[in-house]
Backbone as JSON, one array per atom type, in Angstrom:
{
  "sequence": "MIRRSLNSLHQDMHDPKMHNRLVVHMQRVMKCNRQFLGEKSAAAGNPNRLVGFQFNENSHLHDYMFFDIVTRLAENNTLTVTVPSFHVRDHIKKTRNCSYTNLRIMTVGINFEKEWIDKLGKEEIGFESYYKDVWIPEQTFSYTLDDADIDMVLVGVNLEFLSNRGNRLTLINDDKFNPASIIAAINCSRMS",
  "N": [[11.08, 4.42, -12.57], [9.62, 2.81, -11.43], [9.99, 3.31, -9.27], [8.9, 5.8, -8.78], [6.24, 5.04, -8.66], [6.07, 4.12, -7.0], [6.26, 5.23, -5.23], [4.41, 6.84, -5.21], [2.68, 5.56, -3.39], [2.78, 6.47, -1.1], [3.61, 9.19, 1.3], [6.32, 9.86, 0.43], [7.59, 10.02, 2.43], [10.04, 8.12, 3.56], [12.12, 5.66, 4.61], [16.01, 6.76, 4.77], [17.44, 5.05, 2.91], [15.6, 3.57, 1.38], [14.78, 3.55, -1.36], [16.8, 1.76, -2.1], [16.1, -0.57, -1.17], [13.84, -0.85, -2.19], [14.98, -1.99, -5.27], [16.41, -3.96, -4.64], [13.49, -5.63, -3.92], [12.55, -5.56, -6.17], [14.91, -6.75, -7.97], [13.39, -9.66, -7.21], [12.12, -9.42, -7.64], [11.9, -10.24, -10.91], [13.55, -11.06, -11.28], [12.13, -14.43, -11.36], [10.85, -14.81, -14.04], [11.01, -16.75, -16.52], [12.58, -15.29, -19.19], [15.6, -14.55, -20.74], [18.91, -13.71, -18.58], [19.2, -10.37, -19.3], [17.0, -9.93, -20.41], [14.6, -9.47, -18.98], [12.05, -8.68, -17.34], [10.16, -6.52, -15.04], [7.05, -6.83, -15.54], [6.67, -9.38, -16.42], [7.53, -10.97, -14.69], [7.54, -11.78, -10.66], [5.61, -10.38, -8.89], [4.17, -10.96, -6.47], [6.48, -11.04, -4.74], [6.75, -8.55, -4.34], [4.86, -7.48, -2.06], [4.3, -6.65, 0.91], [6.61, -5.03, 1.25], [8.83, -2.76, 2.94], [8.12, 0.62, 3.56], [9.18, 2.2, 5.54], [11.84, 1.34, 6.98], [12.25, 2.16, 9.66], [9.2, 1.71, 11.33], [7.46, -0.48, 10.74], [4.38, -1.18, 9.5], [2.89, -3.46, 10.67], [3.02, -3.61, 12.59], [1.9, -0.99, 13.82], [-0.71, -1.08, 13.23], [-3.07, -3.85, 14.27], [-4.97, -6.19, 12.36], [-5.6, -7.31, 9.22], [-5.61, -6.72, 5.62], [-8.17, -7.21, 3.18], [-7.57, -8.55, 0.14], [-8.86, -9.44, -3.24], [-9.22, -11.33, -6.15], [-11.44, -11.47, -8.69], [-12.49, -14.0, -10.92], [-14.23, -12.18, -13.09], [-12.69, -10.11, -14.02], [-12.44, -8.5, -11.5], [-11.51, -6.45, -8.58], [-11.1, -6.67, -5.36], [-10.56, -5.3, -2.57], [-11.03, -5.5, 0.95], [-11.11, -4.36, 4.24], [-11.81, -5.43, 7.19], [-13.28, -5.47, 9.57], [-12.78, -3.04, 13.02], [-11.02, -2.77, 16.05], [-10.59, 0.2, 17.82], [-8.97, 0.68, 20.24], [-7.62, -1.64, 20.42], [-7.04, -2.4, 17.91], [-5.61, -0.27, 16.24], [-2.16, 0.7, 16.99], [-1.26, 3.34, 20.14], [0.08, 6.22, 18.43], [2.03, 8.82, 20.33], [0.54, 11.5, 21.99], [-1.28, 11.49, 19.09], [-4.62, 13.07, 18.3], [-6.1, 11.69, 16.25], [-7.04, 9.5, 13.74], [-5.87, 8.88, 10.36], [-6.32, 5.57, 7.86], [-4.89, 4.97, 5.18], [-5.4, 3.84, 1.45], [-3.78, 3.27, -1.2], [-4.78, 2.31, -4.51], [-2.66, 0.76, -7.42], [-2.02, 0.95, -10.68], [0.84, -0.25, -12.51], [1.83, 0.35, -15.99], [4.38, -1.0, -17.56], [6.39, -0.84, -19.36], [4.77, 1.36, -21.21], [5.29, 2.77, -19.14], [3.92, 4.42, -17.01], [1.6, 5.47, -14.9], [-1.24, 4.3, -13.53], [-3.97, 5.47, -10.76], [-5.72, 3.73, -9.53], [-7.34, 3.95, -7.03], [-7.98, 5.61, -4.91], [-8.25, 5.34, -1.47], [-9.57, 6.45, 2.05], [-10.13, 5.69, 5.87], [-10.78, 7.86, 8.28], [-10.63, 8.08, 11.76], [-10.84, 9.31, 15.41], [-8.68, 8.3, 17.41], [-8.43, 8.33, 19.87], [-10.55, 7.61, 21.03], [-12.23, 4.98, 23.64], [-14.29, 2.58, 23.71], [-14.59, 1.94, 19.97], [-15.83, 0.33, 17.38], [-14.62, 0.2, 14.12], [-16.48, -0.16, 11.3], [-16.31, -2.59, 8.63], [-14.97, -2.77, 5.43], [-15.14, -2.39, 0.91], [-13.47, -2.69, -0.83], [-13.92, -2.31, -4.22], [-12.81, -2.34, -7.01], [-12.92, -2.53, -11.41], [-11.0, -4.28, -13.51], [-11.08, -4.46, -15.94], [-11.28, -3.07, -18.21], [-8.53, -2.06, -18.16], [-5.13, -0.69, -19.41], [-2.1, -2.16, -18.17], [0.53, -3.92, -16.04], [0.68, -5.04, -14.05], [-0.55, -4.45, -10.92], [-0.95, -2.68, -7.15], [-1.24, -2.62, -4.51], [-0.97, -0.33, -1.56], [-1.34, 0.32, 1.59], [-0.58, 2.64, 4.39], [-0.03, 4.22, 7.97], [-2.14, 6.77, 8.69], [-1.01, 9.45, 11.39], [-2.07, 12.43, 13.25], [-2.01, 14.65, 15.32], [-4.59, 17.71, 17.45], [-4.1, 20.8, 16.76], [-4.78, 22.95, 18.09], [-7.43, 24.92, 15.91], [-6.95, 22.73, 13.62], [-4.83, 19.97, 12.27], [-2.42, 18.49, 12.65], [0.24, 17.42, 11.12], [1.57, 13.31, 12.35], [3.2, 11.55, 11.37], [7.04, 11.21, 9.96], [9.82, 11.17, 8.27], [11.47, 9.89, 9.39], [8.74, 8.34, 11.08], [7.09, 6.8, 9.42], [3.91, 4.87, 8.92], [3.65, 2.03, 6.27], [3.12, 0.11, 4.01], [3.57, -2.44, 1.22], [0.82, -4.11, 0.06], [-0.79, -5.41, -1.52], [0.3, -7.67, -4.69], [0.43, -7.45, -7.81], [-0.3, -9.6, -10.65], [-1.5, -8.5, -14.16], [-0.7, -8.86, -16.52], [-1.07, -11.94, -16.97], [-3.29, -12.36, -17.08], [-5.37, -12.81, -19.07]],
  "CA": [[9.88, 4.24, -13.5], [9.48, 1.86, -10.5], [10.07, 3.58, -7.95], [7.45, 6.68, -9.04], [4.78, 4.02, -8.77], [5.89, 2.77, -4.69], [6.41, 6.47, -4.06], [3.3, 7.51, -4.87], [1.71, 4.92, -2.66], [2.13, 6.56, 0.16], [3.77, 10.37, 1.31], [7.08, 10.71, 0.17], [8.03, 10.12, 3.6], [10.88, 6.57, 3.92], [13.45, 6.07, 5.49], [17.45, 6.97, 2.9], [17.94, 3.9, 2.41], [14.17, 3.03, 0.87], [15.14, 3.09, -2.54], [18.42, 0.61, -2.43], [15.51, -2.13, -0.14], [13.44, -1.25, -3.37], [15.64, -2.51, -6.31], [16.82, -5.74, -4.5], [13.28, -6.52, -3.64], [12.46, -5.57, -7.93], [15.73, -7.22, -8.46], [13.66, -10.5, -6.82], [10.51, -9.85, -8.78], [12.11, -10.23, -12.55], [14.17, -13.12, -11.75], [11.34, -14.84, -11.6], [10.87, -15.84, -15.14], [12.13, -17.32, -17.93], [13.52, -15.1, -20.05], [17.3, -14.69, -21.02], [19.55, -12.75, -18.35], [20.01, -8.96, -19.61], [15.76, -9.41, -21.21], [13.55, -9.98, -17.93], [11.39, -7.78, -16.92], [8.84, -6.67, -14.43], [5.98, -7.51, -16.22], [6.73, -11.05, -16.74], [8.11, -11.57, -12.87], [6.5, -11.89, -9.97], [4.96, -9.31, -7.69], [4.01, -11.37, -4.69], [7.41, -10.95, -3.95], [7.43, -7.21, -3.2], [4.06, -7.28, -1.29], [5.47, -6.67, 2.95], [7.59, -4.46, 1.27], [8.08, -1.2, 4.11], [8.54, 1.36, 2.51], [9.86, 3.04, 6.36], [12.13, 0.51, 7.98], [11.66, 2.03, 10.73], [7.98, 2.08, 11.58], [6.45, -1.41, 10.11], [2.49, -1.06, 9.43], [2.27, -4.07, 11.2], [3.24, -3.11, 14.55], [1.03, -0.25, 14.43], [-1.48, -1.96, 12.63], [-3.82, -5.63, 13.96], [-5.49, -6.68, 11.24], [-4.97, -7.19, 7.83], [-6.28, -5.74, 4.96], [-8.19, -8.84, 2.03], [-8.01, -8.12, -1.19], [-8.67, -10.54, -3.9], [-9.0, -10.48, -7.84], [-12.78, -12.79, -9.64], [-12.49, -14.14, -12.29], [-14.32, -11.24, -13.81], [-11.52, -8.73, -13.49], [-12.77, -6.88, -10.37], [-10.29, -5.85, -8.0], [-11.67, -6.31, -4.07], [-10.38, -4.3, -0.84], [-12.0, -5.58, 2.26], [-10.82, -4.0, 5.55], [-12.55, -5.69, 8.1], [-13.75, -3.86, 10.95], [-11.7, -3.55, 13.98], [-11.23, -2.19, 17.34], [-9.86, 1.72, 17.55], [-8.26, 1.03, 20.99], [-6.85, -2.78, 20.51], [-6.09, -2.95, 16.37], [-4.05, -0.23, 15.97], [-1.1, 1.16, 18.64], [-2.5, 4.52, 19.11], [1.11, 7.47, 19.04], [1.59, 10.06, 21.15], [0.33, 13.29, 21.1], [-2.16, 11.15, 18.54], [-5.87, 12.74, 18.1], [-6.58, 11.42, 14.96], [-5.75, 8.53, 12.2], [-6.35, 8.18, 9.0], [-5.68, 4.49, 7.73], [-5.49, 5.29, 3.53], [-5.29, 2.06, 0.66], [-3.95, 4.29, -1.99], [-4.35, 0.87, -5.39], [-2.23, 1.95, -8.72], [-1.39, -0.18, -12.16], [1.2, 0.04, -14.04], [2.3, -0.07, -17.14], [5.58, -0.92, -17.27], [6.64, -0.38, -21.38], [4.85, 3.03, -22.06], [5.95, 3.76, -17.91], [3.46, 4.99, -16.52], [1.27, 4.59, -13.97], [-2.61, 4.66, -13.01], [-4.27, 5.45, -9.76], [-6.67, 2.99, -9.63], [-8.29, 4.32, -6.52], [-7.41, 5.9, -3.33], [-9.51, 5.03, 0.08], [-9.37, 7.14, 3.42], [-11.25, 5.98, 6.24], [-10.11, 8.28, 9.57], [-11.01, 7.86, 13.26], [-10.68, 9.67, 16.01], [-7.74, 7.56, 18.29], [-8.57, 8.4, 21.68], [-11.75, 6.96, 22.2], [-11.94, 4.08, 24.23], [-14.39, 1.96, 22.73], [-15.05, 2.29, 18.75], [-15.61, -0.84, 15.81], [-15.21, 0.69, 12.9], [-17.09, -1.35, 10.55], [-15.96, -3.5, 7.66], [-15.16, -1.5, 3.82], [-14.86, -2.99, 0.85], [-13.93, -1.4, -2.08], [-13.67, -2.47, -6.02], [-11.85, -1.62, -8.71], [-12.87, -3.55, -12.57], [-9.23, -3.95, -14.37], [-10.97, -5.17, -17.96], [-10.32, -2.04, -19.71], [-7.22, -0.73, -17.86], [-4.02, -1.13, -20.08], [-2.04, -2.59, -17.53], [0.65, -5.02, -16.31], [0.53, -5.0, -12.96], [-1.44, -3.82, -10.0], [-0.4, -2.95, -6.37], [-2.17, -1.89, -2.97], [0.0, -0.05, -0.41], [-1.36, 1.15, 2.43], [-0.29, 3.65, 5.74], [-1.48, 4.81, 8.83], [-1.37, 8.83, 8.76], [-1.32, 10.06, 12.69], [-2.61, 12.78, 13.72], [-2.34, 15.45, 16.39], [-4.48, 18.58, 17.19], [-3.23, 21.56, 17.53], [-6.16, 24.54, 17.95], [-9.06, 24.29, 16.04], [-6.38, 22.26, 12.96], [-5.03, 18.52, 12.6], [-1.24, 18.65, 11.87], [0.25, 15.06, 10.16], [2.57, 13.35, 12.86], [4.22, 11.66, 9.94], [7.7, 11.75, 9.15], [10.79, 10.15, 7.45], [11.43, 8.62, 10.43], [7.83, 7.17, 11.54], [5.66, 6.53, 8.34], [4.07, 2.6, 9.17], [3.73, 1.98, 5.02], [3.8, -0.78, 2.77], [2.52, -3.14, 0.01], [-0.64, -5.35, 0.74], [-1.02, -6.94, -2.46], [0.38, -6.98, -5.8], [-1.4, -8.88, -9.22], [0.13, -9.84, -11.91], [-1.74, -8.38, -15.02], [-0.89, -9.72, -18.31], [-1.57, -13.01, -16.61], [-4.82, -12.97, -16.48], [-6.46, -13.27, -20.33]],
  "C": [[8.7, 3.77, -11.66], [8.88, 2.22, -9.13], [9.06, 5.24, -8.04], [6.26, 6.16, -8.65], [4.69, 4.09, -8.2], [5.43, 4.48, -4.68], [5.12, 7.03, -3.92], [1.9, 6.72, -4.38], [1.47, 5.34, -1.4], [3.15, 8.43, -0.23], [5.13, 10.73, 0.77], [8.27, 10.28, 1.35], [8.98, 7.94, 4.5], [11.88, 7.51, 4.61], [14.77, 6.52, 4.92], [17.39, 5.83, 2.29], [17.12, 2.98, 1.79], [14.56, 2.19, -0.65], [16.38, 1.85, -2.73], [17.48, -0.93, -2.3], [14.98, -1.91, -1.68], [13.63, -1.88, -4.59], [16.32, -3.8, -5.9], [15.25, -6.02, -4.37], [12.53, -6.87, -5.48], [13.5, -7.18, -8.94], [14.69, -9.39, -8.85], [12.51, -10.61, -8.05], [10.48, -10.87, -10.42], [12.51, -11.4, -12.55], [13.05, -14.67, -11.66], [10.06, -15.15, -12.79], [11.12, -16.28, -15.82], [12.85, -17.27, -18.87], [14.76, -15.49, -19.64], [17.54, -13.49, -20.29], [19.28, -11.14, -19.68], [18.42, -8.62, -20.84], [15.1, -9.81, -20.3], [13.44, -9.09, -17.72], [9.92, -8.11, -15.9], [7.65, -7.32, -14.42], [5.63, -9.09, -16.83], [7.14, -12.06, -15.51], [7.43, -12.26, -12.55], [6.61, -10.94, -9.12], [4.47, -10.31, -7.31], [5.73, -10.85, -3.93], [7.44, -9.27, -3.75], [5.63, -7.07, -2.33], [4.81, -7.72, 0.21], [6.23, -6.01, 2.94], [6.97, -2.68, 2.0], [8.24, -0.87, 3.62], [9.44, 2.69, 3.88], [10.53, 1.61, 7.37], [11.32, 0.32, 9.04], [10.51, 2.02, 11.17], [7.11, 1.18, 10.2], [4.96, -1.06, 10.28], [2.95, -2.44, 10.46], [2.19, -4.63, 11.97], [3.26, -2.75, 14.92], [-0.79, -0.67, 14.21], [-2.54, -3.57, 12.82], [-4.47, -6.24, 13.35], [-4.56, -7.24, 10.12], [-6.06, -7.23, 6.38], [-6.54, -7.44, 3.48], [-7.71, -8.31, 1.09], [-7.28, -10.57, -1.75], [-9.56, -10.58, -5.65], [-9.88, -11.56, -8.22], [-11.95, -12.39, -10.86], [-13.24, -13.37, -12.82], [-13.67, -9.75, -13.77], [-11.53, -7.25, -12.53], [-12.2, -7.81, -9.05], [-11.66, -5.58, -6.59], [-10.81, -5.74, -2.73], [-10.93, -4.63, 0.28], [-10.78, -5.07, 3.69], [-11.46, -4.11, 6.54], [-12.76, -5.09, 9.02], [-12.31, -4.11, 11.98], [-12.05, -2.47, 14.99], [-10.71, -0.74, 17.39], [-8.86, 1.19, 18.3], [-7.52, -0.34, 20.62], [-6.39, -3.2, 19.04], [-5.25, -1.9, 16.33], [-3.51, 0.51, 16.91], [-1.27, 2.86, 17.88], [-0.89, 5.21, 19.47], [1.14, 8.17, 19.81], [1.56, 11.16, 20.59], [-1.03, 12.75, 19.29], [-3.45, 11.74, 18.58], [-6.78, 12.31, 17.56], [-6.23, 10.84, 13.73], [-6.26, 8.37, 10.99], [-5.04, 7.02, 8.51], [-6.32, 5.18, 5.86], [-4.64, 3.51, 3.14], [-4.82, 3.54, -0.58], [-4.01, 2.36, -3.29], [-3.8, 1.82, -6.81], [-1.78, 0.88, -9.96], [-0.52, 0.49, -12.21], [1.4, -0.63, -15.28], [3.56, 0.24, -17.49], [6.96, 0.29, -19.06], [6.1, 0.85, -21.95], [4.99, 3.85, -20.34], [5.45, 4.71, -17.58], [2.67, 4.76, -15.1], [-0.38, 5.06, -13.5], [-3.57, 4.35, -11.77], [-5.62, 5.35, -9.92], [-8.19, 3.87, -8.08], [-7.34, 4.72, -5.0], [-8.96, 6.4, -1.9], [-8.96, 5.38, 1.58], [-10.6, 6.7, 4.56], [-10.1, 6.67, 7.41], [-11.17, 7.45, 10.4], [-10.51, 8.79, 14.36], [-9.67, 8.29, 17.54], [-8.13, 7.36, 19.44], [-9.64, 7.96, 22.56], [-11.9, 5.88, 22.88], [-12.3, 2.45, 23.6], [-15.12, 1.66, 21.48], [-14.58, 1.01, 17.75], [-15.96, 0.21, 14.32], [-15.82, -0.55, 11.44], [-16.07, -1.88, 9.29], [-16.39, -2.75, 6.76], [-14.73, -2.45, 2.98], [-14.83, -1.94, -0.51], [-13.6, -1.58, -3.27], [-12.89, -2.12, -6.85], [-12.35, -2.6, -10.25], [-11.62, -2.61, -13.0], [-9.59, -4.43, -15.45], [-10.59, -4.18, -18.64], [-8.8, -1.69, -18.73], [-6.33, -2.26, -18.27], [-3.0, -1.11, -19.3], [-1.27, -3.37, -17.26], [0.55, -5.7, -14.67], [0.12, -4.04, -11.84], [-1.03, -3.99, -8.58], [-1.44, -2.15, -5.32], [-1.12, -1.94, -1.79], [-1.68, 0.11, 0.3], [-0.63, 1.81, 3.38], [-1.29, 4.12, 6.14], [-0.85, 5.97, 8.7], [-1.65, 9.08, 10.45], [-1.31, 11.23, 12.28], [-2.92, 13.92, 14.18], [-2.68, 17.17, 16.25], [-4.13, 19.67, 17.87], [-3.94, 23.09, 17.05], [-6.48, 24.0, 17.26], [-8.31, 23.31, 14.32], [-5.51, 21.29, 13.41], [-3.8, 19.02, 12.39], [-0.48, 16.6, 11.87], [1.66, 15.0, 11.67], [3.6, 13.17, 12.75], [5.8, 12.16, 9.86], [8.48, 10.93, 8.62], [11.09, 8.7, 8.21], [10.35, 8.04, 11.24], [6.84, 8.09, 9.9], [5.95, 5.13, 8.75], [2.61, 2.78, 7.26], [3.72, 0.87, 4.11], [3.31, -1.45, 2.21], [2.27, -4.54, 0.15], [-0.52, -6.67, -0.24], [0.21, -6.82, -3.35], [0.37, -8.05, -7.08], [-0.73, -8.57, -10.47], [-1.3, -9.42, -13.22], [-1.98, -8.61, -16.44], [-1.26, -10.51, -17.53], [-2.47, -13.13, -16.38], [-6.4, -12.92, -17.68], [-6.03, -14.07, -20.43]]
}
């Protein structure tokens, strides 16, 4: 179930060992609770151990994106995701033949008992990567978690690189090159 949830955070472009690495990370999450062996659950664990998980070991997100997106859960159960202003040339590593870049942020809520996910948000910031001196302004996205029946919230980010082929854009990313990572994980069962 968690594999399906995390796959929704990116576009199924991952290295062949991603699922094995994910299982190891989930075991680390589950070991952080005081339940007896055999009764441990991800919902009672420490989701922060998923932060920094790379969907593709061959292309780490922070080798291509040189700024940090900030997530914050306020006391009123509002989650904010803030993308700071960034300079296209200096803060995004341009790839060969790339004419357009899309920064995608996917926020999902997971209910482990019911085995379902809720897409809380899918935000995109697109920009032409060949401009020399362009600043993208700061942007903040907010999600209210009050009525959400979820155990955990995950925020994933990936960079999509596109090439201009004729009159249309073609995705350059593939299973060997797809900078995507989990940048935030919040245990919602502890919010009450």
